[in-house]
py3Dmol code that shows the C-alpha trace and the ligand (Angstrom):
import py3Dmol

protein = """\
ATOM      1  CA  MET A   1      19.235  12.162   8.922  1.00  0.00           C
ATOM      2  CA  ARG A   2      15.739  11.180   8.388  1.00  0.00           C
ATOM      3  CA  LEU A   3      14.122   8.795  10.828  1.00  0.00           C
ATOM      4  CA  LEU A   4      13.331   5.257  10.067  1.00  0.00           C
ATOM      5  CA  GLY A   5      10.145   3.757  11.394  1.00  0.00           C
ATOM      6  CA  VAL A   6       9.993  -0.417  10.723  1.00  0.00           C
ATOM      7  CA  ASN A   7       6.828  -1.908  10.309  1.00  0.00           C
ATOM      8  CA  ILE A   8       6.794  -5.563  11.584  1.00  0.00           C
ATOM      9  CA  ASP A   9       3.452  -6.733  10.638  1.00  0.00           C
ATOM     10  CA  HIS A  10       4.798  -9.113   8.257  1.00  0.00           C
ATOM     11  CA  VAL A  11       6.831 -10.976  10.915  1.00  0.00           C
ATOM     12  CA  ALA A  12       3.327 -11.766  12.361  1.00  0.00           C
ATOM     13  CA  THR A  13       2.029 -12.674   8.943  1.00  0.00           C
ATOM     14  CA  ILE A  14       4.517 -15.410   8.829  1.00  0.00           C
ATOM     15  CA  ARG A  15       3.614 -16.550  12.217  1.00  0.00           C
ATOM     16  CA  GLN A  16      -0.126 -16.328  11.391  1.00  0.00           C
ATOM     17  CA  THR A  17       0.259 -18.792   8.397  1.00  0.00           C
ATOM     18  CA  ARG A  18       0.761 -21.498  11.080  1.00  0.00           C
ATOM     19  CA  ARG A  19      -1.122 -19.993  13.897  1.00  0.00           C
ATOM     20  CA  ILE A  20       1.814 -20.818  16.258  1.00  0.00           C
ATOM     21  CA  ASP A  21       4.090 -18.603  18.397  1.00  0.00           C
ATOM     22  CA  TYR A  22       6.890 -17.811  16.188  1.00  0.00           C
ATOM     23  CA  PRO A  23       8.461 -15.805  14.547  1.00  0.00           C
ATOM     24  CA  ASP A  24       7.736 -13.195  17.476  1.00  0.00           C
ATOM     25  CA  PRO A  25       7.171  -9.664  16.068  1.00  0.00           C
ATOM     26  CA  LEU A  26       8.486  -8.579  19.706  1.00  0.00           C
ATOM     27  CA  GLU A  27      11.629 -10.162  19.066  1.00  0.00           C
ATOM     28  CA  ALA A  28      11.739  -8.508  15.589  1.00  0.00           C
ATOM     29  CA  ALA A  29      10.962  -5.057  17.091  1.00  0.00           C
ATOM     30  CA  LEU A  30      13.926  -5.472  19.724  1.00  0.00           C
ATOM     31  CA  LEU A  31      16.333  -6.337  16.755  1.00  0.00           C
ATOM     32  CA  CYS A  32      15.092  -3.501  14.585  1.00  0.00           C
ATOM     33  CA  GLN A  33      15.433  -1.125  17.674  1.00  0.00           C
ATOM     34  CA  GLU A  34      19.090  -2.466  18.317  1.00  0.00           C
ATOM     35  CA  ALA A  35      19.811  -1.991  14.964  1.00  0.00           C
ATOM     36  CA  GLY A  36      18.808   1.836  14.756  1.00  0.00           C
ATOM     37  CA  ALA A  37      15.191   1.979  13.981  1.00  0.00           C
ATOM     38  CA  ASP A  38      13.817   5.224  15.390  1.00  0.00           C
ATOM     39  CA  SER A  39      10.380   3.673  15.690  1.00  0.00           C
ATOM     40  CA  ILE A  40       8.490   0.670  15.601  1.00  0.00           C
ATOM     41  CA  VAL A  41       5.148   0.392  13.468  1.00  0.00           C
ATOM     42  CA  CYS A  42       2.435  -2.185  13.500  1.00  0.00           C
ATOM     43  CA  HIS A  43      -0.861  -2.285  12.282  1.00  0.00           C
ATOM     44  CA  LEU A  44      -3.704  -3.977  14.199  1.00  0.00           C
ATOM     45  CA  ARG A  45      -6.350  -4.874  11.441  1.00  0.00           C
ATOM     46  CA  GLU A  46      -9.703  -5.424  12.079  1.00  0.00           C
ATOM     47  CA  ASP A  47      -9.534  -8.850  10.794  1.00  0.00           C
ATOM     48  CA  ARG A  48      -6.600  -9.615  12.983  1.00  0.00           C
ATOM     49  CA  ARG A  49      -4.666 -10.864   9.909  1.00  0.00           C
ATOM     50  CA  HIS A  50      -1.197 -10.305  11.337  1.00  0.00           C
ATOM     51  CA  ILE A  51      -0.710  -8.195  14.432  1.00  0.00           C
ATOM     52  CA  GLN A  52      -2.812  -9.642  17.488  1.00  0.00           C
ATOM     53  CA  ASP A  53      -3.898  -7.819  20.646  1.00  0.00           C
ATOM     54  CA  LEU A  54      -1.576  -9.459  22.702  1.00  0.00           C
ATOM     55  CA  ASP A  55       1.527  -8.318  20.513  1.00  0.00           C
ATOM     56  CA  LEU A  56       0.519  -4.812  20.883  1.00  0.00           C
ATOM     57  CA  PHE A  57       0.701  -4.811  24.805  1.00  0.00           C
ATOM     58  CA  ARG A  58       3.898  -7.003  24.826  1.00  0.00           C
ATOM     59  CA  LEU A  59       5.349  -4.381  22.309  1.00  0.00           C
ATOM     60  CA  LYS A  60       4.332  -1.353  24.550  1.00  0.00           C
ATOM     61  CA  LYS A  61       5.938  -3.110  27.564  1.00  0.00           C
ATOM     62  CA  ARG A  62       9.334  -3.600  25.842  1.00  0.00           C
ATOM     63  CA  VAL A  63       9.813  -1.170  23.027  1.00  0.00           C
ATOM     64  CA  LYS A  64      11.945   1.855  23.902  1.00  0.00           C
ATOM     65  CA  VAL A  65      11.703   3.827  20.736  1.00  0.00           C
ATOM     66  CA  LYS A  66       8.583   5.223  19.566  1.00  0.00           C
ATOM     67  CA  LEU A  67       5.551   2.967  18.943  1.00  0.00           C
ATOM     68  CA  ASN A  68       3.316   3.910  16.158  1.00  0.00           C
ATOM     69  CA  LEU A  69       0.221   2.034  16.000  1.00  0.00           C
ATOM     70  CA  GLU A  70      -1.534   2.015  12.503  1.00  0.00           C
ATOM     71  CA  MET A  71      -5.283   1.712  12.921  1.00  0.00           C
ATOM     72  CA  ALA A  72      -8.701   2.005  11.221  1.00  0.00           C
ATOM     73  CA  ILE A  73     -11.415   4.700  12.277  1.00  0.00           C
ATOM     74  CA  SER A  74     -13.121   2.011  14.359  1.00  0.00           C
ATOM     75  CA  ASN A  75     -14.569   2.197  18.060  1.00  0.00           C
ATOM     76  CA  GLU A  76     -13.061  -1.334  18.788  1.00  0.00           C
ATOM     77  CA  ILE A  77      -9.773  -0.397  17.871  1.00  0.00           C
ATOM     78  CA  VAL A  78      -9.906   3.206  19.362  1.00  0.00           C
ATOM     79  CA  ASP A  79     -10.744   1.643  22.756  1.00  0.00           C
ATOM     80  CA  ILE A  80      -7.795  -0.850  22.275  1.00  0.00           C
ATOM     81  CA  ALA A  81      -5.301   1.976  21.435  1.00  0.00           C
ATOM     82  CA  LEU A  82      -6.699   3.916  24.492  1.00  0.00           C
ATOM     83  CA  ASP A  83      -5.920   0.858  26.632  1.00  0.00           C
ATOM     84  CA  VAL A  84      -2.314   0.133  25.254  1.00  0.00           C
ATOM     85  CA  LYS A  85      -1.558   4.113  24.873  1.00  0.00           C
ATOM     86  CA  PRO A  86       1.146   3.809  22.126  1.00  0.00           C
ATOM     87  CA  ASP A  87       3.089   6.932  21.602  1.00  0.00           C
ATOM     88  CA  GLN A  88       1.602   7.394  18.274  1.00  0.00           C
ATOM     89  CA  VAL A  89      -1.419   6.078  16.222  1.00  0.00           C
ATOM     90  CA  THR A  90      -1.569   6.493  12.275  1.00  0.00           C
ATOM     91  CA  LEU A  91      -5.192   6.524  11.240  1.00  0.00           C
ATOM     92  CA  VAL A  92      -5.428   4.465   7.992  1.00  0.00           C
ATOM     93  CA  PRO A  93      -8.326   3.461   5.807  1.00  0.00           C
ATOM     94  CA  GLU A  94      -9.127  -0.113   5.802  1.00  0.00           C
ATOM     95  CA  LYS A  95     -10.907  -2.745   3.662  1.00  0.00           C
ATOM     96  CA  ARG A  96     -11.262  -6.194   4.549  1.00  0.00           C
ATOM     97  CA  GLU A  97     -10.684  -7.462   0.843  1.00  0.00           C
ATOM     98  CA  GLU A  98      -7.420  -5.461   0.314  1.00  0.00           C
ATOM     99  CA  LEU A  99      -3.977  -7.147   0.339  1.00  0.00           C
ATOM    100  CA  THR A 100      -2.466  -3.862   1.897  1.00  0.00           C
ATOM    101  CA  THR A 101      -3.421  -0.278   2.703  1.00  0.00           C
ATOM    102  CA  GLU A 102      -4.345   0.769  -0.711  1.00  0.00           C
ATOM    103  CA  GLY A 103      -4.855   4.268  -0.381  1.00  0.00           C
ATOM    104  CA  GLY A 104      -4.926   7.324   1.986  1.00  0.00           C
ATOM    105  CA  LEU A 105      -7.824   8.450   4.355  1.00  0.00           C
ATOM    106  CA  ASP A 106     -10.194  10.466   2.724  1.00  0.00           C
ATOM    107  CA  VAL A 107      -9.953  13.508   5.489  1.00  0.00           C
ATOM    108  CA  VAL A 108     -12.380  15.808   3.145  1.00  0.00           C
ATOM    109  CA  SER A 109     -15.390  13.683   3.366  1.00  0.00           C
ATOM    110  CA  GLN A 110     -14.764  12.385   6.883  1.00  0.00           C
ATOM    111  CA  ARG A 111     -13.947  15.489   8.851  1.00  0.00           C
ATOM    112  CA  SER A 112     -15.875  15.101  11.901  1.00  0.00           C
ATOM    113  CA  GLY A 113     -15.211  11.523  12.515  1.00  0.00           C
ATOM    114  CA  ILE A 114     -11.581  11.846  12.177  1.00  0.00           C
ATOM    115  CA  LYS A 115     -11.534  15.075  14.324  1.00  0.00           C
ATOM    116  CA  ARG A 116     -13.235  13.196  17.054  1.00  0.00           C
ATOM    117  CA  ILE A 117     -10.543  10.709  17.125  1.00  0.00           C
ATOM    118  CA  LEU A 118      -7.795  13.210  17.147  1.00  0.00           C
ATOM    119  CA  LYS A 119      -9.634  14.922  20.280  1.00  0.00           C
ATOM    120  CA  VAL A 120      -9.783  11.357  22.055  1.00  0.00           C
ATOM    121  CA  MET A 121      -6.441  10.612  21.339  1.00  0.00           C
ATOM    122  CA  GLU A 122      -4.983  14.018  22.442  1.00  0.00           C
ATOM    123  CA  ARG A 123      -6.999  13.787  25.631  1.00  0.00           C
ATOM    124  CA  SER A 124      -4.937  10.431  26.298  1.00  0.00           C
ATOM    125  CA  GLY A 125      -1.614  11.921  25.501  1.00  0.00           C
ATOM    126  CA  ILE A 126      -1.227  10.112  22.097  1.00  0.00           C
ATOM    127  CA  ALA A 127      -0.192  11.899  19.290  1.00  0.00           C
ATOM    128  CA  THR A 128      -2.089  11.163  16.061  1.00  0.00           C
ATOM    129  CA  SER A 129      -0.987  10.934  12.241  1.00  0.00           C
ATOM    130  CA  ILE A 130      -3.184  10.791   9.447  1.00  0.00           C
ATOM    131  CA  PHE A 131      -2.095   8.558   6.424  1.00  0.00           C
ATOM    132  CA  ILE A 132      -3.439  10.444   3.439  1.00  0.00           C
ATOM    133  CA  ASP A 133      -2.771  10.508  -0.416  1.00  0.00           C
ATOM    134  CA  PRO A 134      -0.374  13.301  -1.496  1.00  0.00           C
ATOM    135  CA  ASP A 135      -3.237  15.738  -2.451  1.00  0.00           C
ATOM    136  CA  ILE A 136      -3.526  19.243  -1.328  1.00  0.00           C
ATOM    137  CA  ARG A 137      -6.984  19.123  -0.392  1.00  0.00           C
ATOM    138  CA  GLN A 138      -6.446  16.281   1.903  1.00  0.00           C
ATOM    139  CA  ILE A 139      -3.408  17.969   3.313  1.00  0.00           C
ATOM    140  CA  ARG A 140      -5.455  21.081   4.008  1.00  0.00           C
ATOM    141  CA  ALA A 141      -8.340  19.265   5.394  1.00  0.00           C
ATOM    142  CA  SER A 142      -5.991  17.486   7.932  1.00  0.00           C
ATOM    143  CA  ARG A 143      -4.616  20.979   9.125  1.00  0.00           C
ATOM    144  CA  GLU A 144      -8.217  22.309   9.288  1.00  0.00           C
ATOM    145  CA  ILE A 145      -9.285  19.585  11.592  1.00  0.00           C
ATOM    146  CA  GLY A 146      -6.305  19.950  13.920  1.00  0.00           C
ATOM    147  CA  ALA A 147      -3.968  17.330  12.813  1.00  0.00           C
ATOM    148  CA  GLY A 148      -0.257  18.281  13.703  1.00  0.00           C
ATOM    149  CA  MET A 149       1.071  15.446  11.597  1.00  0.00           C
ATOM    150  CA  ILE A 150       0.486  13.419   8.400  1.00  0.00           C
ATOM    151  CA  GLU A 151       1.798  10.514   6.509  1.00  0.00           C
ATOM    152  CA  LEU A 152       1.959  10.760   2.673  1.00  0.00           C
ATOM    153  CA  HIS A 153       1.004   7.474   1.020  1.00  0.00           C
ATOM    154  CA  THR A 154       3.788   6.772  -1.494  1.00  0.00           C
ATOM    155  CA  GLY A 155       2.164   3.740  -3.129  1.00  0.00           C
ATOM    156  CA  SER A 156       1.652   5.548  -6.513  1.00  0.00           C
ATOM    157  CA  TYR A 157       4.940   6.842  -6.321  1.00  0.00           C
ATOM    158  CA  ALA A 158       6.489   3.406  -5.905  1.00  0.00           C
ATOM    159  CA  ASN A 159       4.178   1.717  -8.403  1.00  0.00           C
ATOM    160  CA  ALA A 160       5.019   4.050 -11.296  1.00  0.00           C
ATOM    161  CA  LYS A 161       5.236   2.229 -14.571  1.00  0.00           C
ATOM    162  CA  ASN A 162       7.578   4.444 -16.397  1.00  0.00           C
ATOM    163  CA  ARG A 163      10.147   7.401 -15.867  1.00  0.00           C
ATOM    164  CA  THR A 164       7.759   9.876 -16.797  1.00  0.00           C
ATOM    165  CA  GLN A 165       5.075   8.692 -14.482  1.00  0.00           C
ATOM    166  CA  LEU A 166       7.767   8.375 -11.726  1.00  0.00           C
ATOM    167  CA  ARG A 167       9.096  12.087 -12.068  1.00  0.00           C
ATOM    168  CA  ARG A 168       5.516  13.298 -11.998  1.00  0.00           C
ATOM    169  CA  ARG A 169       4.700  11.447  -8.892  1.00  0.00           C
ATOM    170  CA  TYR A 170       7.886  12.369  -7.263  1.00  0.00           C
ATOM    171  CA  LEU A 171       7.345  15.870  -7.638  1.00  0.00           C
ATOM    172  CA  SER A 172       3.617  15.881  -6.658  1.00  0.00           C
ATOM    173  CA  LEU A 173       5.077  14.059  -3.398  1.00  0.00           C
ATOM    174  CA  LYS A 174       7.928  16.865  -2.993  1.00  0.00           C
ATOM    175  CA  LYS A 175       5.119  19.418  -3.429  1.00  0.00           C
ATOM    176  CA  CYS A 176       2.862  18.061  -1.070  1.00  0.00           C
ATOM    177  CA  ALA A 177       5.387  17.578   1.592  1.00  0.00           C
ATOM    178  CA  GLU A 178       6.410  21.282   1.247  1.00  0.00           C
ATOM    179  CA  VAL A 179       2.995  22.711   1.380  1.00  0.00           C
ATOM    180  CA  ALA A 180       2.372  20.495   4.338  1.00  0.00           C
ATOM    181  CA  LYS A 181       5.540  21.631   6.172  1.00  0.00           C
ATOM    182  CA  ASP A 182       4.470  25.106   5.517  1.00  0.00           C
ATOM    183  CA  LEU A 183       1.248  24.540   7.102  1.00  0.00           C
ATOM    184  CA  GLY A 184       3.094  23.510  10.155  1.00  0.00           C
ATOM    185  CA  LEU A 185       2.447  19.804   9.865  1.00  0.00           C
ATOM    186  CA  LYS A 186       5.142  17.136  10.722  1.00  0.00           C
ATOM    187  CA  VAL A 187       5.409  15.162   7.268  1.00  0.00           C
ATOM    188  CA  PHE A 188       6.119  11.492   7.367  1.00  0.00           C
ATOM    189  CA  ALA A 189       5.908   9.189   4.326  1.00  0.00           C
ATOM    190  CA  GLY A 190       5.469   5.420   3.708  1.00  0.00           C
ATOM    191  CA  HIS A 191       4.175   2.456   1.817  1.00  0.00           C
ATOM    192  CA  GLY A 192       5.911   0.288  -0.973  1.00  0.00           C
ATOM    193  CA  LEU A 193       9.167   1.961  -0.316  1.00  0.00           C
ATOM    194  CA  ASN A 194      12.374  -0.180  -1.012  1.00  0.00           C
ATOM    195  CA  TYR A 195      16.135   0.158  -1.131  1.00  0.00           C
ATOM    196  CA  GLU A 196      15.977   1.714  -4.537  1.00  0.00           C
ATOM    197  CA  ASN A 197      12.949   3.998  -4.716  1.00  0.00           C
ATOM    198  CA  ILE A 198      13.981   5.355  -1.247  1.00  0.00           C
ATOM    199  CA  LYS A 199      17.017   7.043  -2.760  1.00  0.00           C
ATOM    200  CA  PRO A 200      15.389  10.160  -4.570  1.00  0.00           C
ATOM    201  CA  LEU A 201      12.671  10.716  -1.835  1.00  0.00           C
ATOM    202  CA  VAL A 202      15.586  11.191   0.795  1.00  0.00           C
ATOM    203  CA  ARG A 203      16.367  14.441  -0.816  1.00  0.00           C
ATOM    204  CA  ILE A 204      12.965  15.979   0.096  1.00  0.00           C
ATOM    205  CA  ASP A 205      13.797  17.930   3.232  1.00  0.00           C
ATOM    206  CA  ALA A 206      10.309  18.419   4.287  1.00  0.00           C
ATOM    207  CA  ILE A 207       9.744  14.282   4.806  1.00  0.00           C
ATOM    208  CA  GLU A 208      11.105  13.659   8.364  1.00  0.00           C
ATOM    209  CA  GLU A 209      10.368  10.172   8.590  1.00  0.00           C
ATOM    210  CA  TYR A 210       9.883   6.954   6.603  1.00  0.00           C
ATOM    211  CA  ASN A 211       7.722   4.091   7.696  1.00  0.00           C
ATOM    212  CA  ILE A 212       8.818   0.906   5.983  1.00  0.00           C
ATOM    213  CA  GLY A 213       7.773  -2.758   6.366  1.00  0.00           C
ATOM    214  CA  HIS A 214       7.789  -5.232   3.209  1.00  0.00           C
ATOM    215  CA  SER A 215      10.958  -4.293   1.618  1.00  0.00           C
ATOM    216  CA  ILE A 216      12.971  -4.611   4.890  1.00  0.00           C
ATOM    217  CA  VAL A 217      11.242  -7.942   6.089  1.00  0.00           C
ATOM    218  CA  SER A 218      11.714  -9.393   2.768  1.00  0.00           C
ATOM    219  CA  ARG A 219      15.427  -8.276   2.595  1.00  0.00           C
ATOM    220  CA  ALA A 220      15.728  -9.795   6.304  1.00  0.00           C
ATOM    221  CA  ILE A 221      15.217 -13.232   4.670  1.00  0.00           C
ATOM    222  CA  PHE A 222      18.443 -12.954   2.953  1.00  0.00           C
ATOM    223  CA  VAL A 223      20.617 -10.928   5.199  1.00  0.00           C
ATOM    224  CA  GLY A 224      19.116 -10.927   8.640  1.00  0.00           C
ATOM    225  CA  LEU A 225      16.800  -8.296  10.263  1.00  0.00           C
ATOM    226  CA  ALA A 226      19.498  -6.213  11.763  1.00  0.00           C
ATOM    227  CA  ARG A 227      21.554  -5.939   8.385  1.00  0.00           C
ATOM    228  CA  ALA A 228      18.324  -4.980   6.503  1.00  0.00           C
ATOM    229  CA  VAL A 229      17.458  -2.213   9.123  1.00  0.00           C
ATOM    230  CA  LYS A 230      20.959  -0.846   9.097  1.00  0.00           C
ATOM    231  CA  ASP A 231      21.137  -1.116   5.267  1.00  0.00           C
ATOM    232  CA  MET A 232      18.006   1.260   5.046  1.00  0.00           C
ATOM    233  CA  LYS A 233      19.282   3.633   7.868  1.00  0.00           C
ATOM    234  CA  ALA A 234      22.522   3.990   5.761  1.00  0.00           C
ATOM    235  CA  LEU A 235      20.193   5.150   2.917  1.00  0.00           C
ATOM    236  CA  LEU A 236      18.594   7.716   4.856  1.00  0.00           C
ATOM    237  CA  LYS A 237      21.695   9.563   5.852  1.00  0.00           C
TER     238      LYS A 237
END
"""
ligand_1 = """\
16
LIG
N 2.764 3.508 6.278
C 1.498 3.170 6.448
C 0.536 3.953 6.839
C 0.915 1.696 6.165
O -0.228 1.350 6.093
C 2.020 0.906 5.694
C 1.556 -0.528 5.288
O 1.288 -1.213 6.629
C 3.214 1.287 5.523
C 3.754 2.485 5.928
C 4.377 0.208 5.338
O 4.201 -0.180 3.922
P 5.239 -1.260 3.289
O 5.024 -2.480 4.070
O 4.858 -1.265 1.880
O 6.523 -0.819 3.438
"""
view = py3Dmol.view(width=600, height=400)
view.addModel(protein, "pdb")
view.setStyle({"model": 0}, {"cartoon": {"style": "trace"}})
view.addModel(ligand_1, "xyz")
view.setStyle({"model": 1}, {"stick": {}})
view.zoomTo()
view.show()
C-alpha cells in the first residue's frame, strides 16, 4: 500500500475567487482524512493565491494525519513554518507568474541555501523533503546536503505527448526513484497525477507516497471529496 497525500490548495482557490469564507480547506482536510488520506498537503505561496496563513494554523490544530506544508525558500515563509510547526515541509521553487509549480528545485546550484533551511527545520523537529526533477544530479546533491527525503516532480511524465515519451519518462522516474532509495532517501512523487496516469507509477516500489491535488479536487466536483479520495486510495493498493 502506497501512501496518499491530498493537496487541498484548490479548495482554497475556489474560496479566494470570491474572497469569502467557503469552501473551507479545513473542512476538506478533515473529510480527506476521514476518507483515508495519509497526509494533508498545502502550499502557502508568497502571493497567497489560495491557502492563507490562518488556514495553516487551523489545519495544524485539527489535522491528525501528517501535515505537509509546501513552501518556497523564503525567509518570510520559513518563519511562518517555524511558528506553525507542520510535521513536514516540502521545499519547492516558486515563480509568481506560474500557474502551478512548474519544475523541481535546483539543488545543485542552491546547495547552501537549501542546506541552511534543512538545518533550521531539523532543529525545530520538522522533517524536510525537497521537490526535485527526476534527475540523478539533483538526487545526489540532495543527499550530499543531508536531505532525508525527496519528492520527484512527475509533471513531465504526466504531460507526455505520446507513448514513446511516456515510456521514456516513466523509466526515468523509476530509475531515479531506485537510485534515490539506494542512497537512503525516502522517495515521494507528485504533480499532475490523476486516476489514469497513477496506475503504472504504483508499480515502482521505491516510491512510498504520492501527493495529489488537482485531479482529486476536480473529481470531487462530480462524486464528492470522500469518494474521490477513496477512489485514489483504491488505485494505490
Ligand atoms: N507535490 C508538489 C510538491 C506540488 O507542488 C504539487 C502542486 O501544488 C503537488 C504535489 C500536487 O500537484 P497536482 O495538484 O498537480 O496534483
